[in-house]
C-alpha positions in Angstrom: -0.1 -0.3 0.0 1.3 3.4 -0.8 1.7 6.1 1.8 -1.6 8.3 1.8 0.4 11.4 1.3 1.7 10.3 -2.0 -0.6 11.6 -5.1 -2.4 9.6 -7.8 -0.7 11.6 -10.5 -2.7 11.8 -13.5 -0.5 14.6 -15.7 -1.3 14.8 -19.2 2.1 15.4 -19.8 1.9 14.0 -23.5 3.6 17.1 -25.3 3.9 15.5 -29.2 0.0 14.5 -28.8 -1.5 17.5 -27.3 0.2 20.2 -29.9 0.1 18.0 -33.2 -3.1 19.3 -34.4 -1.6 23.0 -34.1 1.8 21.8 -35.8 -0.2 20.0 -38.5 -2.2 22.8 -39.2 0.6 25.6 -39.8 -0.7 27.2 -36.2 0.8 28.4 -33.2 0.4 26.1 -30.0 -1.7 27.9 -27.5 -2.5 27.2 -23.8 -5.3 27.6 -21.5 -3.3 29.7 -19.3 -1.2 31.6 -21.6 -0.9 35.1 -20.8 -3.4 37.8 -22.0 -1.8 40.6 -24.0 -1.1 38.2 -26.9 -2.5 39.5 -30.2 -6.1 38.0 -30.7 -5.8 38.0 -34.8 -3.7 36.8 -36.6 -0.8 39.0 -38.5 -0.1 36.0 -40.9 -2.5 33.5 -42.1 -0.6 30.7 -40.2 -0.8 32.1 -37.2 -3.4 30.9 -34.7 -5.5 33.6 -32.7 -5.1 32.9 -29.1 -8.7 32.5 -28.9 -8.2 29.7 -26.2 -7.1 31.9 -23.6 -9.5 32.4 -21.0 -11.1 36.1 -20.7 -9.5 38.0 -17.5 -12.3 38.2 -14.8 -11.5 42.2 -15.0 -9.6 44.3 -17.5 -6.1 45.6 -16.1 -6.5 49.4 -15.1 -4.3 52.0 -16.4 -2.3 52.1 -13.1 -0.4 49.3 -11.9 0.6 48.2 -8.6 4.4 47.5 -6.8 6.3 46.7 -4.0 6.9 48.9 -1.0 10.4 48.8 -1.2 10.1 50.0 -4.9 7.6 52.4 -4.6 9.9 53.8 -1.7 12.8 54.1 -4.3 10.4 55.5 -6.8 9.2 58.5 -4.4 12.8 59.1 -3.3 13.5 59.3 -7.0 16.0 56.6 -7.3 13.9 54.3 -9.9 11.5 55.5 -12.5 7.8 55.0 -11.9 6.1 51.4 -12.5 4.5 52.0 -15.8 7.9 53.2 -17.0 9.6 50.2 -15.7 7.1 47.5 -17.6 6.1 46.9 -21.4 3.2 49.0 -22.6 -0.3 47.7 -21.5 -1.2 45.7 -24.4 2.5 43.7 -24.4 2.6 43.0 -20.7 2.6 39.4 -19.7 -0.2 38.6 -17.2 0.3 35.8 -15.0 -3.1 34.4 -14.2 -2.8 30.3 -13.5 -0.1 28.1 -12.7 1.7 25.4 -15.2 -1.1 22.9 -14.1 -4.2 25.5 -15.1 -4.9 26.4 -11.7 -5.9 30.1 -11.1 -3.0 31.8 -9.2 -4.2 33.6 -5.5 -3.3 37.4 -5.5 -0.2 37.6 -3.6 1.2 39.8 -0.9 4.5 41.8 -1.4 7.5 41.2 1.1 9.7 38.5 2.6 12.3 35.9 1.5 12.1 32.7 0.7 14.9 30.6 1.7 16.8 27.6 -0.3 19.5 25.5 0.0 22.9 25.5 -1.9 22.6 26.9 -5.4 24.3 23.6 -6.7 25.8 23.9 -10.3 26.0 26.1 -13.0 22.7 26.4 -13.8 21.2 26.1 -9.6 20.7 30.2 -10.0 18.8 29.7 -12.9 16.3 26.8 -12.2 13.8 29.2 -10.1 14.4 32.4 -12.4 15.2 31.5 -16.0 12.7 33.4 -18.5 13.0 31.6 -22.1 11.6 31.8 -25.3 8.2 30.2 -24.6 6.9 28.4 -21.4 5.5 24.5 -20.9 2.6 23.7 -18.9 2.5 20.3 -17.6 0.1 19.0 -20.1 2.4 19.7 -22.7 0.8 22.9 -24.3 3.1 26.2 -24.4 2.9 29.9 -25.3 5.3 32.6 -25.9 7.1 33.8 -22.7 9.9 36.7 -23.6 8.6 37.1 -27.1 4.9 38.3 -27.3 4.1 35.8 -30.1 5.6 34.0 -33.0 4.6 32.9 -36.4 5.7 30.7 -39.4 5.1 30.8 -43.1 3.4 27.9 -44.9 6.8 26.2 -45.8 8.0 26.8 -42.1 11.0 28.4 -43.5 10.2 32.1 -42.1 10.0 32.3 -38.6 8.7 35.8 -36.9 9.4 36.6 -33.3 7.4 39.5 -32.0 9.1 41.2 -29.1 7.1 43.2 -26.3 7.5 47.2 -26.7 8.6 49.0 -23.1 10.5 45.8 -22.2 13.3 46.5 -20.1 16.6 44.7 -19.1 17.1 44.5 -15.4 19.2 47.7 -15.3 16.5 49.8 -17.2 18.0 49.5 -20.5 15.5 49.1 -23.6 15.2 45.3 -24.7 14.6 45.2 -28.4 15.5 43.4 -31.7 18.9 44.9 -31.5 19.9 42.4 -28.4 18.8 39.7 -30.7 20.8 40.5 -33.7 23.7 41.0 -31.2 23.2 37.8 -29.3 23.1 35.5 -33.0 25.9 37.5 -34.8 28.6 38.7 -32.5 27.8 36.2 -29.4 26.1 33.0 -30.8 27.8 32.2 -34.1 31.2 33.3 -33.2 30.9 30.7 -30.5 31.9 32.9 -28.0 29.1 31.3 -25.7 30.4 28.0 -26.3 27.0 27.3 -28.0 26.8 27.1 -31.5 25.9 23.5 -31.5 22.3 24.6 -30.9 20.5 22.7 -33.6 17.3 24.8 -33.3 19.7 27.3 -35.6 20.9 25.0 -37.8 19.9 25.1 -41.6 21.4 21.8 -42.8 24.7 20.5 -42.4 26.9 23.7 -42.9 24.7 26.5 -42.9 22.8 28.7 -40.1 19.6 30.5 -40.3 19.6 34.1 -41.6 18.2 36.8 -38.9 16.6 39.6 -39.8 15.8 42.8 -37.8 12.2 44.1 -38.9 11.8 46.9 -36.7 12.8 47.6 -33.0 10.0 44.6 -31.9 10.4 42.4 -34.9 12.8 39.7 -36.1 12.6 36.8 -38.5 14.5 33.7 -39.0 14.7 32.2 -42.6 15.9 29.1 -43.6 16.4 27.4 -46.8 14.9 24.2 -45.7 11.6 23.5 -43.7 12.0 24.2 -39.9 9.3 22.7 -38.3 7.9 23.5 -34.6 9.3 20.5 -33.2 12.9 21.3 -34.5 12.6 25.1 -33.8 10.5 26.5 -31.1 9.7 23.1 -29.3 13.6 22.4 -29.3 14.8 22.2 -25.4 18.2 23.8 -26.1 16.7 27.2 -27.5 16.0 28.6 -24.4 17.0 32.1 -25.3 18.2 34.2 -28.3 19.3 37.7 -26.7 22.1 39.3 -24.6 22.5 42.6 -23.4 24.3 44.4 -26.4 24.7 47.6 -24.2 26.8 45.6 -21.4 28.8 42.7 -23.4 30.0 44.7 -26.6 33.3 45.8 -25.2 34.0 42.1 -23.8 34.1 40.5 -26.8 37.4 40.4 -29.0 37.7 40.1 -32.5 39.7 36.6 -32.5 39.5 36.2 -36.2 35.9 35.2 -36.5 33.9 38.3 -35.4 31.6 38.2 -36.7 30.9 35.0 -37.6 29.3 35.8 -40.9 28.7 38.4 -42.9 25.6 40.4 -42.2 24.2 44.2 -42.1 24.6 44.7 -38.5 27.6 44.1 -37.5 31.5 44.4 -38.5 34.9 43.0 -37.1 35.6 45.1 -34.1 39.3 45.9 -32.8 39.5 44.5 -29.6 42.0 42.2 -28.7 41.6 39.4 -26.4 43.6 41.1 -23.9 41.5 44.0 -24.0 38.4 42.0 -23.6 39.8 40.6 -20.6 40.8 43.8 -18.9 37.7 45.4 -19.8 35.4 42.5 -18.3 37.8 43.1 -15.1 36.8 46.7 -14.7 33.3 45.2 -14.3 34.5 42.9 -11.7 34.4 39.9 -14.0 38.0 38.2 -13.8 38.0 35.3 -16.6 41.7 33.7 -17.3 40.8 32.8 -21.1 38.5 34.4 -23.6 36.7 31.0 -23.8 36.2 31.2 -20.0 35.0 35.0 -20.5 32.8 34.2 -23.2 30.7 31.0 -21.2 30.4 33.0 -18.0 29.0 36.5 -19.5 27.0 35.1 -22.6 25.8 31.7 -21.4 25.8 31.3 -17.7 25.4 34.9 -17.0 23.0 34.4 -14.4 26.3 33.5 -11.8 27.9 36.9 -13.0 26.8 39.9 -10.7 25.9 42.7 -13.0 25.1 41.5 -16.4 21.8 42.6 -16.8 18.9 39.8 -17.2 15.2 39.6 -18.2 15.0 37.1 -15.4 12.7 37.5 -12.2 15.6 37.7 -10.1 19.0 38.9 -10.4 22.4 38.3 -8.6 22.9 40.9 -5.8 26.2 42.7 -6.3 26.8 42.8 -2.8 30.4 41.7 -1.8 30.0 38.5 -0.1 26.6 37.6 -1.4 27.7 37.7 -5.2 28.6 34.2 -5.8 26.4 31.2 -6.3 29.2 29.1 -3.8 29.1 31.7 -0.9 27.6 30.9 2.4 24.6 33.3 1.4 23.9 33.9 -2.3 21.3 36.4 -2.6 19.2 36.6 -6.0 17.5 40.1 -5.8 13.9 41.1 -7.4 14.3 42.2 -10.6 13.0 46.0 -10.6 12.5 46.0 -14.1 10.5 42.6 -14.4 8.0 42.5 -17.2 5.3 40.4 -15.8 2.1 41.2 -13.5 -0.6 39.3 -12.0 -4.2 39.5 -12.4 -4.5 43.0 -10.6 -1.8 44.4 -12.3 0.6 44.4 -9.6 4.3 44.1 -10.6 6.0 40.8 -10.2 8.0 38.9 -8.2 6.0 39.3 -5.0 9.1 38.4 -2.6 12.1 40.5 -2.3 14.7 37.9 -2.8 16.0 34.5 -2.7 18.5 33.4 -0.4 20.6 30.3 -1.3 22.1 28.7 2.0 25.6 26.8 1.4 25.1 23.6 3.6 27.9 21.2 4.7 26.7 17.9 5.1 24.3 15.6 3.3 20.7 16.2 5.7 21.6 19.8 6.7 19.3 21.4 4.5 16.8 19.1 5.7 17.4 19.8 9.1 17.3 23.5 8.5 13.8 23.1 6.7 13.2 21.2 10.2 14.1 24.4 11.9 12.5 26.9 9.8 16.2 28.6 8.3 15.3 27.0 4.7 11.3 27.5 3.0 11.7 24.8 0.3 14.0 21.5 0.3 13.8 18.6 -1.7 13.4 15.5 0.0 14.1 11.4 -0.3 11.0 9.6 -0.4 12.5 7.9 3.1 12.3 10.9 4.4 8.5 12.3 3.9 6.2 10.5 6.6 8.5 11.4 9.3 8.8 15.2 8.3 5.5 15.5 7.5 4.2 13.9 10.8 6.9 16.1 12.6 5.6 19.4 11.3 2.0 19.0 10.7 0.2 21.7 9.3 3.6 24.0 9.3 4.7 22.4 5.9 3.2 20.5 2.8 4.4 17.8 -0.2 4.7 18.9 -3.5 5.3 15.9 -6.3 7.1 16.4 -9.8 6.4 13.8 -12.1 9.6 11.6 -13.5 9.2 11.3 -17.1 11.9 8.1 -16.7 10.8 4.5 -18.2 10.8 3.0 -14.6 13.7 2.5 -12.0 16.3 0.3 -10.9 17.1 -0.3 -14.4 19.3 -2.8 -15.7 20.6 -3.3 -19.4 23.0 -5.9 -21.3 25.7 -5.4 -23.8 24.0 -6.2 -27.3 27.0 -5.6 -29.3 29.6 -7.4 -26.9 32.3 -8.9 -29.1 31.9 -12.3 -26.6 29.7 -14.5 -28.7 28.0 -16.4 -25.7 27.0 -13.3 -23.9 26.1 -11.7 -27.2 23.6 -14.6 -28.3 22.4 -15.1 -24.5 21.2 -11.3 -24.4 19.8 -11.3 -28.0 17.3 -14.2 -26.6 14.3 -12.3 -25.1 13.5 -15.4 -22.8 16.7 -14.3 -20.9 15.7 -10.5 -20.6 11.9 -12.0 -19.5 13.8 -14.5 -16.9 16.0 -11.4 -15.4 12.9 -9.8 -14.9 10.5 -12.2 -13.1 13.4 -13.7 -10.8 12.9 -10.6 -8.6 10.3 -9.8 -6.0 9.2 -6.4 -7.0 7.0 -6.2 -4.0 9.9 -6.7 -1.6 12.3 -4.9 -3.5 10.0 -1.9 -2.7 9.8 -2.4 0.8 13.7 -2.6 1.3 14.4 0.3 -1.0 11.8 2.4 -0.7 9.7 1.5 2.3 6.9 0.6 0.0 6.6 4.0 -1.7 7.2 2.8 -5.2 5.1 -0.1 -7.0 6.2 -3.3 -9.1 6.7 -1.7 -12.8 8.7 -2.3 -16.0 10.7 -0.2 -18.1 7.8 1.6 -19.8 6.4 5.1 -20.1 4.8 6.4 -16.7 1.2 7.0 -16.2 0.5 10.3 -17.7 3.3 10.2 -20.1 3.0 10.1 -24.0 2.7 6.2 -25.0 1.6 5.3 -21.4 0.2 1.7 -22.0 -0.9 -0.2 -18.7 -0.3 -3.8 -20.1 3.4 -2.5 -20.9 4.2 -1.4 -17.5 3.0 -4.8 -15.9 4.8 -6.9 -18.5 7.0 -9.5 -16.9 6.4 -8.1 -13.5 5.0 -11.4 -11.7 7.4 -13.0 -9.7 8.1 -16.8 -10.4 11.8 -18.4 -9.7 10.4 -21.6 -11.0 9.3 -20.1 -14.6 12.5 -17.8 -15.0 14.7 -21.0 -14.3 12.7 -22.8 -16.9 13.5 -19.9 -19.3 17.3 -19.8 -18.3 17.2 -23.2 -19.3 15.5 -22.7 -22.8 18.0 -20.4 -23.4 20.7 -23.4 -23.4 22.1 -22.6 -20.1 23.1 -25.5 -17.8 23.3 -25.4 -13.9 26.6 -26.1 -12.4 27.2 -27.9 -9.1 27.9 -24.5 -7.5 24.3 -23.6 -8.1 25.1 -21.3 -10.7 24.4 -21.4 -14.5 26.9 -21.8 -17.1 27.0 -21.5 -20.9 26.3 -24.4 -23.1 30.1 -25.2 -23.6 30.7 -25.1 -19.8 32.3 -21.8 -19.9 31.0 -20.0 -16.7 28.3 -17.2 -16.8 29.2 -14.2 -14.7 27.1 -10.9 -15.1 29.3 -8.1 -13.9 27.1 -4.8 -13.6 29.1 -1.8 -14.0 27.8 1.2 -11.9 29.6 4.9 -11.5 30.2 7.0 -8.3 28.6 4.7 -5.8 24.8 5.4 -7.4 24.1 1.5 -6.9 25.6 0.8 -3.5 22.2 0.8 -1.6 20.5 -1.5 -4.6 23.0 -3.8 -6.1 23.0 -6.0 -2.8 19.0 -6.3 -2.7 19.0 -7.7 -6.5 21.9 -9.6 -6.2 20.4 -12.1 -3.7 17.5 -12.6 -6.5 19.8 -13.1 -9.4 21.9 -15.6 -7.4 18.7 -17.6 -5.9 17.6 -18.0 -9.5 21.4 -19.4 -10.4 22.9 -16.1 -12.4 26.3 -15.6 -10.9 27.0 -11.5 -10.6 28.9 -9.0 -8.9 29.2 -5.5 -9.1 31.9 -3.2 -10.6 31.5 0.8 -9.3 33.6 3.1 -11.2 34.1 6.9 -11.1 31.4 8.2 -14.1 34.6 9.3 -16.3 36.0 5.9 -16.4 32.6 4.1 -16.6 31.7 6.0 -19.7 35.0 5.0 -21.0 34.5 1.5 -20.6 30.9 1.6 -22.5 32.3 3.7 -25.1 35.3 1.2 -25.5 32.5 -1.4 -25.6 34.3 -3.4 -22.5 31.6 -4.4 -20.6 28.6 -6.9 -20.1 26.1 -5.8 -18.1 24.9 -2.2 -16.7 22.7 -1.4 -13.5 21.6 2.4 -13.4 22.5 3.2 -16.7 24.4 7.0 -17.2 21.7 7.5 -20.0 18.6 5.5 -19.5 16.2 4.4 -22.2 13.0 6.6 -22.5 12.1 10.1 -21.2 9.3 12.6 -22.2 9.3 11.9 -25.6 11.3 11.8 -28.6 11.0 15.6 -29.1 12.4 16.2 -25.9 15.6 14.1 -26.9 15.8 11.4 -29.3 18.8 9.8 -28.6 17.4 7.7 -25.4 15.1 5.9 -27.8 16.9 5.2 -30.8 20.4 3.7 -31.6 21.7 6.8 -33.6 24.8 8.1 -31.5 27.1 6.6 -29.0 25.2 7.9 -26.2 22.7 5.2 -24.2 23.9 1.9 -23.0 21.4 -0.3 -24.0 22.1 0.1 -27.7 26.0 0.0 -27.5 27.8 -0.1 -30.5 24.3 0.2 -32.7 24.5 3.7 -32.0 28.2 4.2 -32.8 27.3 2.3 -36.5 24.8 5.2 -37.0 26.7 8.1 -35.7 29.8 7.4 -38.0 27.8 6.4 -41.2 28.8 2.6 -40.8 32.5 2.9 -40.4 32.5 2.1 -36.7 30.3 -0.2 -34.5 28.1 -2.9 -35.2 25.3 -2.9 -37.9 21.8 -3.2 -36.3 19.6 -5.6 -37.4 16.2 -7.2 -36.9 14.0 -4.8 -34.6 17.0 -2.5 -33.6 17.4 -1.6 -37.6 13.4 -1.1 -37.3 14.0 1.7 -35.0 16.7 3.4 -37.0 14.4 3.1 -40.1 11.5 4.4 -38.1 13.7 7.1 -36.4 14.5 8.7 -40.2 10.7 8.6 -41.2 10.2 10.5 -38.1 12.7 12.7 -38.6 11.8 13.8 -42.0 8.1 13.8 -41.3 6.6 17.5 -41.4 3.4 16.5 -39.7 3.3 16.0 -36.1 0.3 13.9 -36.0 2.2 11.6 -38.1 5.4 12.1 -36.3 3.2 10.7 -33.0 2.1 8.1 -34.8 5.5 6.6 -36.0 6.8 7.6 -32.4 4.6 5.1 -31.1 5.4 2.5 -33.6 9.0 3.2 -32.1 7.0 2.6 -28.8 5.6 -1.0 -29.9 9.2 -2.2 -30.5 10.3 -1.6 -27.3 7.5 -3.0 -25.6 8.0 -6.4 -27.6 11.5 -6.6 -26.8 12.2 -4.8 -23.3 16.0 -4.7 -23.9 16.4 -2.6 -20.5 14.6 -4.3 -17.7 13.1 -2.0 -15.0 12.1 -3.5 -11.2 9.9 -0.4 -9.7 8.2 2.5 -11.3 10.2 5.6 -12.1 10.5 7.7 -8.4 9.3 11.4 -8.8 11.0 14.1 -7.4 9.6 15.7 -4.0 9.5 19.1 -2.1 8.2 20.1 1.3 7.0 23.6 1.4 6.7 26.0 4.5 3.2 26.5 4.8 3.5 30.2 4.6 4.4 30.1 1.0 1.6 30.4 -1.5 0.7 29.8 -5.0 3.5 26.6 -5.1 1.8 24.5 -7.6 1.6 20.5 -7.1 1.7 17.7 -9.6 4.1 19.3 -11.4 7.0 17.6 -13.9 10.5 17.6 -13.4 12.2 17.7 -16.9 15.1 19.7 -18.8 12.3 20.4 -21.3 10.1 22.2 -18.3 13.4 23.5 -16.8 13.1 21.7 -13.8 12.2 24.1 -11.2 11.5 27.0 -13.3 8.0 25.1 -13.9 7.1 26.5 -10.5 7.3 29.7 -11.4 9.0 31.8 -8.4 7.9 35.0 -9.5 4.0 34.3 -8.4 5.1 32.5 -4.8 4.5 34.9 -2.0 4.3 34.6 2.1 1.4 34.7 3.8 1.2 37.4 6.4 
């Protein structure tokens, strides 16, 4: 029985199915909680009017609210009035609903949200980053930083409309020049280190041509069709702007500035040394131009002083202006361009405080003591924490897009013929699946929190199939042994199977960084009881990846790149063998990636995956792409190249009860930018 606090997740995360009709008709997807202020009549025959947006309960007034702290700065003459800090009324982004579609409460200004450590290079951006579009949990999406977008009939010209009057966090105008500057001087020069973004590629060598139509309109033109799934929906294409007024003197002419000829920018005379010196004058200290480029034009939220469009910006206060500081502060963006349904400028709270912790579990202790307001929590700690804190805290669940947990997979391209033949036999995989008592595994590893499940899409995800999720999950050791013997294995005198030729069978499961130290011993007892001798080899993740890349392995527990995910549109490589990426297809992916020069040529159903992928990749109609994707899923269901033993664990957070507007039943995925789906700008603390 599951714990009573675990929600039944009924999210409709089927991104590709939700938006398919729009893309198929050449229209822009809209969302039930899209912002108001978007155009309601098409500027182009292929643009859909935003007629699915619910009418506001009352129109915005001509005056707008702001926090008392900002109002005081206005009164003291230190800040422009709020009407001059936000876009014009018709271009405002109005936050009315959370990512699940639930209406937001009108919040109260003031207070600080205390969080744990910022973490890696993306830690500060997770709650604050504003991107081109924003997703809802049902997979629909809507324009975010940009006001609207449209495309022509053959998908070769995309138009972005910006918000008139929108500002950077330092008060400078945000307009089309910041997009042309980013593209020609920052991105195509690879100054940001991300010229690899495929959304802007136009064939193997070429890139889109960007044109400024006017201050608030740009077009992206491709020689080849650029379909929604490959452009606006692409998970990598999160932003396309940079503050020209602040960055221009820090980008040197290193022989590639600008990268391509254009009508806006010519080569400058700034040397590497001058660029680094100019950066240092702004308190940005980088050893090389390469490091500088990534810091100021990619992970710029980590650098104090760089203007942002995000809801919160890094403090310039010494001691609090570093993500690794004991106390890192992200302050409210005074020029933020979103308001609530009453016209009050967001965010509600003054700042986000990130507290450095020194030991595992310290952040949860700080939550219990009231020093931290929101913290991720492991399943094993949920019941006791909620029981102890009672009404002072509540649980929030983020659904996983993983295909089951505790996955194992085998090397289907191993050079050892005995193992290769064995792994190719579905009877062996079925036996490895049913020889484990999943119910007991759940009790031992998750205190009964997770239920038995197979390596299949989770409930609510694209392609969910209850029959698939239950396949080969019944516990039956006797049947497993029959299947092992049907594969030609022979029981040895030591109680372990050998190959038919008498060669010992030993499944050595590679793991990395101790991730399976707790799980492996639980599974080992079942495998050995069924006659499969096994061992675990734990490696540092770099050594693990090298051994996988060298095809020097037999089996893996807890793959580095597991099978499945949200959908092919989120990321293709985990689903089909087209890259040297996922363990479950080994060198089949290398074969495709190298055009047959290396690797192993796929055959049978593995080859069908590649064939279907190529159809999927060249099909403009999104509905038809969904049909092809489901055929790919059917092949996975038939073969189960990877085995999972329990349903996928979600991500869980406990939240201080004074914090309001924190949605439940969200989704944890890169496409949704993880914590960004919470919409921290609308969180407030009840008085």
